[in-house]
Structure formats: structure tokens, C-alpha cells
C-alpha positions in Angstrom: 0.0 0.0 0.0 3.1 2.2 0.3 2.7 3.4 -3.3 -0.9 4.5 -2.8 -0.4 6.7 0.3 1.5 10.1 0.4 4.8 10.1 2.3 5.6 12.4 5.2 7.3 15.1 3.1 4.2 15.5 0.9 1.9 15.8 4.0 4.1 18.4 5.6 4.2 20.4 2.4 0.5 20.5 2.2 -0.3 21.3 5.8 2.5 23.7 6.6 1.5 27.4 6.0 3.3 29.0 3.1 4.8 32.5 3.4 4.9 34.6 0.3 8.4 35.6 1.4 9.6 32.0 1.7 12.3 30.8 -0.6 10.9 28.8 -3.4 11.5 25.1 -3.3 14.3 23.8 -5.3 13.3 22.1 -8.5 13.2 18.3 -8.3 16.2 16.5 -9.7 15.6 14.8 -13.0 14.8 11.1 -12.9 17.6 8.8 -13.8 17.4 7.5 -17.4 16.1 4.0 -17.7 18.5 1.4 -19.1 15.6 0.2 -21.2 15.4 3.4 -23.3 16.3 3.0 -27.0 19.7 4.2 -28.1 19.7 7.5 -30.1 19.7 6.9 -33.9 18.1 3.5 -33.6 14.8 4.8 -35.0 16.2 7.2 -37.6 13.2 6.8 -39.9 11.0 8.6 -37.3 13.5 11.5 -37.3 13.4 11.6 -41.1 9.6 11.8 -41.2 9.7 14.6 -38.6 12.3 16.4 -40.8 10.1 16.0 -43.9 7.1 17.4 -42.0 9.1 20.4 -40.8 10.4 21.0 -44.4 6.8 20.7 -45.8 5.6 23.2 -43.2 8.4 25.6 -44.1 7.6 25.3 -47.8 3.9 25.8 -47.1 4.6 28.9 -45.0 6.9 30.3 -47.7 4.4 29.6 -50.4 1.7 31.4 -48.4 3.9 34.4 -47.9 4.7 34.6 -51.6 1.0 34.3 -52.5 0.2 37.1 -50.0 2.9 39.3 -51.5 1.5 38.6 -55.0 -2.0 39.3 -53.8 -0.8 42.6 -52.3 0.9 43.6 -55.5 -2.2 42.8 -57.5 -4.5 44.7 -55.2 -2.1 47.7 -55.2 -2.0 47.8 -59.0 -5.7 47.4 -59.6 -6.8 49.5 -56.6 -9.7 48.7 -54.3 -12.4 46.7 -56.1 -15.8 48.1 -55.1 -18.6 45.5 -54.8 -20.8 45.4 -57.9 -18.5 47.7 -59.9 -17.3 46.9 -63.4 -14.0 45.8 -61.8 -15.9 43.4 -59.5 -17.8 41.7 -62.4 -14.6 41.5 -64.4 -12.8 39.8 -61.5 -15.6 37.3 -61.0 -15.5 36.6 -64.8 -11.8 35.9 -64.7 -12.2 33.8 -61.6 -14.9 31.7 -63.2 -12.7 31.2 -66.3 -9.9 29.8 -64.2 -12.2 27.7 -62.0 -14.0 25.9 -64.9 -11.4 25.8 -67.6 -8.6 24.1 -65.6 -10.8 21.8 -63.5 -12.8 20.3 -66.5 -9.5 19.8 -68.4 -8.0 17.9 -65.5 -10.8 15.4 -65.4 -10.8 14.8 -69.2 -9.9 11.0 -68.7 -13.0 10.5 -66.5 -15.2 12.5 -69.0 -13.8 10.4 -71.9 -14.9 7.1 -70.2 -18.2 8.5 -69.1 -19.1 9.7 -72.7 -18.1 6.4 -74.3 -20.1 4.3 -71.8 -23.1 6.6 -72.3 -23.0 5.9 -76.0 -22.2 2.2 -75.6 -22.6 0.8 -72.1 -20.9 -2.5 -73.0 -17.7 -0.9 -74.3 -15.9 -1.0 -70.9 -16.7 -2.7 -67.6 -15.0 0.0 -65.5 -12.7 3.1 -65.5 -9.4 1.3 -65.0 -10.2 -1.3 -67.7 -11.1 1.6 -70.0 -8.0 3.6 -69.3 -5.9 0.5 -69.8 -7.4 -0.3 -73.2 -7.2 3.3 -74.4 -3.6 3.7 -73.1 -2.4 0.5 -74.8 -4.1 1.5 -78.1 -3.5 5.2 -78.2 -1.0 6.1 -75.5 -1.3 8.8 -72.8 -2.6 11.3 -75.4 -5.5 9.0 -76.1 -6.5 9.1 -72.4 -6.8 12.9 -72.7 -8.8 12.8 -76.0 -10.9 16.0 -76.2 -8.9 18.1 -73.7 -8.6 21.0 -76.2 -12.3 21.7 -76.8 -12.9 21.0 -73.1 -10.4 23.7 -72.0 -11.7 26.4 -74.4 -15.4 25.5 -74.1 -15.5 25.4 -70.3 -13.3 28.4 -69.9 -15.8 30.4 -71.9 -18.7 28.8 -70.0 -17.1 29.5 -66.6 -16.5 33.1 -67.4 -20.2 33.7 -68.4 -21.5 31.5 -65.6 -19.8 33.0 -62.6 -19.6 36.6 -63.8 -23.2 36.4 -65.0 -24.4 34.9 -61.7 -23.0 37.8 -59.7 -24.5 40.3 -62.2 -27.9 38.7 -62.3 -28.0 38.2 -58.5 -27.4 41.9 -57.9 -29.8 43.0 -60.6 -32.7 40.8 -59.4 -31.9 41.7 -55.8 -32.2 45.4 -56.6 -35.4 44.7 -58.6 -37.0 42.8 -55.7 -35.9 45.1 -52.9 -33.7 44.3 -49.9 -36.6 42.7 -47.8 -37.9 40.5 -50.6 -34.4 39.6 -51.7 -33.6 38.2 -48.2 -37.0 36.6 -47.8 -36.9 34.8 -51.2 -33.1 34.4 -51.4 -33.3 30.8 -52.7 -35.5 31.9 -55.6 -33.0 34.7 -56.2 -30.1 32.1 -56.4 -32.2 29.9 -58.8 -33.2 32.7 -61.2 -29.8 34.4 -61.3 -28.0 31.1 -62.0 -30.5 30.0 -64.7 -30.1 33.4 -66.4 -26.3 33.2 -66.4 -26.2 29.6 -67.6 -28.5 30.4 -70.5 -25.8 32.6 -72.0 -22.9 30.4 -70.8 -24.2 27.4 -72.8 -24.4 29.4 -76.0 -20.6 30.0 -75.6 -20.0 26.4 -74.6 -22.1 24.5 -77.2 -19.8 24.6 -80.3 -16.9 23.3 -78.2 -19.0 20.7 -76.5 -20.1 19.3 -79.9 -16.5 18.9 -81.0 -15.5 17.4 -77.6 -18.3 14.8 -77.6 -17.6 13.7 -81.2 -13.9 13.4 -80.5 -14.5 11.3 -77.4 -17.2 9.0 -78.9 -15.6 8.2 -82.3 -12.7 5.7 -82.5 -10.4 7.0 -83.9 -11.4 10.6 -83.1 -13.0 12.4 -86.0 -10.7 15.4 -85.6 -7.1 16.0 -84.4 -7.9 19.2 -82.4 -10.4 21.9 -81.6 -10.0 24.1 -84.7 -9.9 21.1 -86.9 -13.1 19.8 -85.4 -14.9 23.1 -85.7 -13.9 23.4 -89.4 -14.9 19.7 -90.0 -18.4 20.2 -88.6 -19.0 23.5 -90.2 -17.8 22.2 -93.6 -20.1 19.2 -93.4 -23.2 20.5 -91.6 -22.8 24.3 -91.5 -22.7 26.5 -88.4 -26.0 24.9 -87.2 -24.2 21.6 -86.7 -22.3 23.2 -83.8 -25.6 24.0 -82.1 -27.7 21.0 -82.7 -27.1 19.9 -79.1 -28.0 23.3 -77.6 -31.5 22.4 -76.4 -30.5 19.3 -74.5 -27.4 21.2 -73.3 -29.7 23.8 -71.8 -31.8 20.9 -70.4 -28.7 19.5 -68.7 -26.8 22.6 -67.7 -29.5 25.0 -66.5 -31.0 22.6 -63.9 -27.4 21.6 -63.0 -26.3 25.2 -62.5 -29.5 26.1 -60.6 -28.8 23.3 -58.2 -25.0 24.1 -58.1 -25.4 27.7 -57.0 -28.6 27.5 -54.8 -27.4 24.4 -52.9 -23.9 25.8 -52.5 -25.1 29.1 -51.1 -27.5 27.3 -48.7 -24.9 24.7 -47.6 -22.3 27.4 -46.9 -24.8 29.3 -44.8 -25.7 26.2 -42.8 -22.0 25.4 -42.2 -21.2 28.8 -40.8 -24.4 28.7 -38.7 -23.1 25.6 -37.0 -19.5 26.7 -36.6 -18.6 28.8 -33.5 -18.2 32.5 -34.2 -19.0 34.2 -37.5 -17.6 33.8 -41.0 -15.3 36.8 -40.5 -13.6 35.0 -37.6 -12.1 32.4 -40.0 -9.0 32.9 -42.2 -8.4 32.3 -45.9 -7.6 28.6 -45.5 -10.7 27.8 -43.5 -13.0 29.8 -45.8 -11.7 28.1 -48.9 -12.0 24.7 -47.1 -15.7 25.5 -46.4 -16.1 26.4 -50.1 -14.6 23.1 -51.2 -16.8 21.0 -48.8 -20.0 22.9 -49.8 -19.1 22.7 -53.4 -18.5 18.9 -53.3 -21.9 18.3 -51.6 -23.6 20.6 -54.1 -21.9 18.7 -57.0 -23.4 15.4 -55.9 -26.8 16.9 -56.2 -26.0 18.5 -59.5 -24.8 15.2 -61.0 -28.1 13.4 -60.1 -30.4 16.2 -61.3 -28.7 16.7 -64.7 -27.6 13.2 -65.6 -30.4 12.0 -67.9 -29.9 15.2 -70.0 -26.2 14.6 -70.0 -26.7 11.1 -71.5 -29.1 12.6 -74.1 -26.5 15.2 -75.1 -23.9 12.6 -75.7 -26.3 10.4 -77.7 -27.5 13.4 -79.8 -24.0 14.6 -80.7 -22.9 11.1 -81.5 -25.8 9.7 -83.5 -28.2 12.5 -84.6 -28.6 12.3 -88.4 -28.3 15.5 -90.6 -31.8 17.0 -91.0 -33.3 14.8 -88.3 -35.8 16.7 -86.1 -34.8 17.3 -82.5 -37.9 15.6 -81.1 -37.7 12.7 -83.5 -34.0 12.1 -82.6 -34.8 12.1 -78.8 -37.7 9.7 -79.3 -35.5 7.3 -81.4 -32.7 7.4 -78.8 -35.1 6.8 -75.9 -36.6 3.8 -77.6 -33.1 2.4 -78.0 -31.8 2.9 -74.4 -35.0 3.1 -72.3 -35.3 4.8 -68.9 -32.5 2.8 -67.4 -30.1 3.9 -70.2 -30.6 7.5 -69.1 -28.6 6.7 -65.9 -25.6 4.9 -67.6 -22.3 6.2 -66.1 -24.0 8.0 -63.1 -21.5 6.7 -60.4 -18.5 8.0 -62.5 -20.3 11.3 -63.0 -21.0 11.7 -59.3 -17.3 11.3 -58.5 -16.3 13.6 -61.3 -18.9 16.3 -60.7 -18.5 16.3 -56.9 -14.8 16.8 -57.1 -15.1 19.2 -60.0 -17.6 21.4 -58.3 -15.7 21.4 -55.0 -12.5 22.5 -56.8 -14.3 25.1 -58.9 -15.8 26.8 -55.8 -12.5 26.6 -54.0 -10.5 28.1 -56.9 -13.2 30.8 -57.6 -13.4 31.9 -53.9 -9.6 31.8 -53.5 -9.3 34.1 -56.5 -11.8 36.4 -55.0 -9.7 36.5 -51.7 -6.6 37.0 -53.8 -8.2 40.0 -55.4 -9.4 41.4 -52.1 -13.0 40.4 -52.3 -15.1 38.3 -49.9 -15.9 34.7 -50.6 -19.3 33.5 -51.8 -22.1 32.6 -49.4 -22.5 32.8 -45.7 -23.2 36.0 -43.8 -22.9 39.0 -46.1 -20.1 41.5 -45.2 -21.1 45.0 -44.0 -20.1 46.5 -47.3 -22.2 44.0 -49.3 -25.3 44.7 -47.1 -24.9 48.4 -47.7 -24.5 47.9 -51.4 -27.7 45.8 -51.5 -29.7 48.4 -49.6 
């Protein structure tokens, strides 16, 4: 029981009155090292891991400082960007261009497999089998078939989509008035995003036609974006570039409405459940919230727009010259049935979830880089004043 009871020195220290003028007790002597301790250098791998972590932290801190410097230089050269000024809309347009162009291009291999499986569900059993077959037959370049029209098309679409959304959101908010804009904010998000996507798809459609045909014909019908545009115009006229516009609107407008409205709502819910306010969190935390909310919104987007996405792929791949839009859709639906409209959905959920999360993260970080607040959550004081 000796180890469980205090010794006499401990009892005396507790019960003896202490004077504030008394000399402080001498620090206890260090315990002798156990003979069972491992020898230094025996586990050098742990030391190497710690060194690597320290170096990574240093590199991250250095990169953050450089980005802050670049951000400061940019803000100094452009001057303060007032909310809802021409500079503000131009910044949002450029941010949307970066967010959509690079992310869609990065997932071209996923998009390639998705489009081919939508056209022929028996072509591949899975993604890895598809990439293996394509890689052996066409090399790495074949895995990225269609990256050119993807980059140009979705860069243009992203510019119109994000810049247009900010413009229409402010315009409709002013039209409705501050009280109604707050009361019916979900309808505001839906109408603003639908309006922006209407124009964004007109910019996207010619490139989407080239992309889908390149990805669904083996070997690809064209060697690049310009070659594909010229090939379609030469054979079918300019109208051939827009024959998929109606189903593209049918796919992209519901997709974008879900993307923006659900993102804004999810961001607001996240900040409501976090301690403090949005302003209490730094750049990294706010962009992390943007990514998480964007990923969740992307899953919903993929489900809502997938049947129209399948139809776009089918129409661009198999619609005959002169065939009526309604007739082509009826023929395709008879061939694939209701179940065929959901071919490739799991792949698209992964692709669109990741894509949407990255797009919102890039877009909001670009806004931070330019000295603007991120999208969603509690509106900053300046924004509230601008709305009123």
C-alpha cells in the first residue's frame, strides 16, 4: 500500500502554512534514465519523417507568404475593387474562367470514359479497364482525348456562368428590394444562376459538340479543336455546332441552378453551425468551407442533370443530318430506355462532386486573392450596404 499513500514530506508540504516571502522550493532533480530506453539513432526513420514534415511546413509557409505578396501587389496595381462595380464583375468573370477551364480539363480522362459508356454501355466494364485499353491502343494522349475543346469551351462557359451569376444576382436583388431579396433568397439564387447559364451554354455549345464527337468516335474524327470546328462547319454548316443546344440547356440549366442555390444554402448552414462568424475564419478555413460545400452541391448536381447529359452525348454522336430534335430524342429513348438514361452515373457523381468542389475553392480563393469576400455565408457589411 506504500505506493498508494502520500509520504511524510508530501503531507508536511500541504499542511505547513506557506509564506509569500519564503524561498521557493528547489526544482526536483531529473529522474535517472532507464536502461531500457532505446539508443539515439536506432529509429532514424521517425526522425526523417519529422524532418520531412518540418520542411513541408516551411515550404507551405513560404508559399503562403509569396501568395500574400502577389495578392498585395495585384490589389495595389488594380486598386480597391468596389462590390458590384465593373471591376468586380470582371474579377468574377476571370475567376470563373480559371475555375472551370482548368478543372474540367484535369478530369478529361473521366469524362472520356463517361461519354463512351453513355454511347455504348458494353464498351468498358470500368474506369481502369477503359484507361488501360485506351492507353495501350492510343497512349497517354488517347486518355486525354478531347482536352482542347474541353479547355476552351468550359473556360468560356465558366466566365459567363460566374460573372453572369454575380451580375444577375445583384440585378434581381435590386429589382425585388432588400426585404424580398432576403425573404426569397433561394428563388434569387435559382433565377440568377439560370439566367447566367442560358448565355454560358451558347458559348460552350460549339466546343461541346467537338469534344463529344472526338470522345465517342474511334479513332477521333478530328485532331484538335480548330480542326473539329472546321470539319463540322464544312459538313453541316454552323447549325451543326448548335444541334445539341436544347439538350445542353436541359442539362446545364438545372445543373447550375442546383449548383449555386445548394452551394449558397450549404455554406450558410456550415457557418451557422460553426462557432463565431464567417469573419472569424481565415483564408484557408473559408476556402475549405467552399470546397466542402461545393462537393456536396456537386453530388446533387450530377443526379439532377444526368439524364440530359446522356441525351446530349447520344444526340451529338448519332443524330442524323436534318433529323428533327424531337424525333431524334424519341428514337434514342426507344433504344436505351429509362435505365439507359442513368448509364455512367457513379462515375459522373465522383467527377462532378470533385469538379464542383474544386471550382468553388478556386473561384473563392481568386476572390480572396483580389481582395473580395468569398461567396455565401453572412454578407459582409459593405455588401449589405450595397444591396440596400
